[in-house]
C-alpha positions as CSV (number, residue, x, y, z in Angstrom):
1,M,7.4,-18.0,35.1
2,N,4.3,-18.8,32.9
3,S,3.0,-14.9,33.5
4,G,6.6,-13.7,33.1
5,F,7.0,-15.0,30.0
6,F,3.4,-14.1,28.8
7,I,4.4,-10.7,30.0
8,L,7.8,-10.6,27.8
9,I,5.7,-11.5,24.5
10,L,3.1,-8.9,25.0
11,L,6.2,-6.3,25.6
12,V,7.6,-7.2,22.5
13,L,4.4,-7.5,20.4
14,F,4.0,-3.6,21.8
15,L,7.3,-2.8,20.9
16,I,7.0,-4.2,17.2
17,W,3.7,-2.2,16.9
18,L,5.0,0.8,18.4
19,F,8.2,0.8,16.1
20,M,7.2,-0.7,13.3
21,V,3.3,-1.0,12.1
22,R,2.2,2.5,13.8
23,P,4.7,4.5,11.6
24,Q,3.7,2.3,8.3
25,R,0.3,3.1,8.8
26,R,1.1,6.9,9.3
27,R,3.0,6.8,6.1
28,Q,0.3,5.3,4.2
29,M,-2.2,7.7,5.4
30,A,0.0,11.0,4.4
31,Q,0.5,9.0,0.9
32,Q,-3.2,8.4,0.5
33,S,-4.0,12.4,1.7
34,M,-1.6,13.4,-0.9
35,I,-3.2,11.5,-3.6
36,D,-6.7,12.9,-2.6
37,D,-5.7,16.5,-2.7
38,L,-4.0,16.3,-6.4
39,R,-5.1,19.0,-8.6
40,V,-4.9,20.0,-12.1
41,G,-1.6,21.4,-12.6
42,D,0.4,20.2,-9.4
43,E,3.9,19.2,-10.2
44,V,4.7,15.6,-9.3
45,L,7.1,13.2,-8.9
46,T,6.4,9.9,-10.3
47,A,7.4,6.3,-8.8
48,G,9.7,6.2,-12.0
49,G,11.4,9.2,-11.2
50,F,9.9,11.7,-14.0
51,F,8.7,15.0,-12.8
52,A,5.7,15.5,-14.7
53,T,2.7,18.0,-14.3
54,V,-0.9,17.0,-13.6
55,R,-3.4,17.2,-16.6
56,G,-6.1,15.1,-15.9
57,I,-7.6,12.9,-13.0
58,D,-9.8,10.3,-13.2
59,E,-10.9,7.8,-10.3
60,D,-7.9,5.5,-10.1
61,E,-5.9,7.5,-12.9
62,V,-4.1,10.4,-13.6
63,T,-3.0,12.0,-16.8
64,V,0.8,13.7,-16.6
65,E,2.5,15.7,-19.2
66,L,6.0,14.5,-18.8
67,G,7.1,17.2,-21.4
68,P,5.7,19.6,-24.2
69,G,3.1,17.5,-26.1
70,T,3.8,14.4,-24.1
71,E,1.2,12.8,-22.1
72,A,1.0,9.4,-19.9
73,R,-1.4,7.6,-18.1
74,L,-0.4,6.6,-14.6
75,S,-2.1,4.8,-11.6
76,K,-2.7,7.4,-8.8
77,R,-0.4,4.9,-6.6
78,A,2.3,5.8,-9.2
79,I,2.7,9.5,-7.7
80,A,5.5,9.6,-5.3
81,A,5.6,13.1,-4.2
82,V,3.8,16.5,-5.1
83,M,6.5,19.2,-5.5
84,P,6.0,22.6,-3.7
85,P,5.4,25.5,-5.8
86,D,8.5,27.2,-6.9
87,E,8.9,30.5,-4.7
88,P,10.6,33.3,-6.3
89,L,14.2,33.4,-5.0
90,E,14.9,36.5,-3.3
91,P,18.9,37.6,-3.0
92,E,20.5,37.3,0.3
93,P,21.4,40.6,1.7
94,V,25.5,41.1,1.2
95,E,27.0,42.3,4.5
96,E,30.0,44.8,3.9
97,A,33.1,43.1,5.1
98,Q,34.2,45.1,8.3
99,R,38.1,46.1,8.5
């Protein structure tokens, strides 16, 4: 009975690691990779919900332009996402209606 309880505890700990710790660690690594890949000119979304353009990068800070002539200094951790570059939209082909 004692070994069965021990195996159950190990199984619960493994499941916690599998479904909680591992995905969180993966998200942290992806966030750190995104921050490390920041470049001047990137469009970013800040943790405060502002869309901005990166104008300068220091060791722990990023200078962003929120609007024309409006710059702010942020911690790198305040960058929530890097927005993908705008791709030109091509019109979808219009099919003729069949009669």
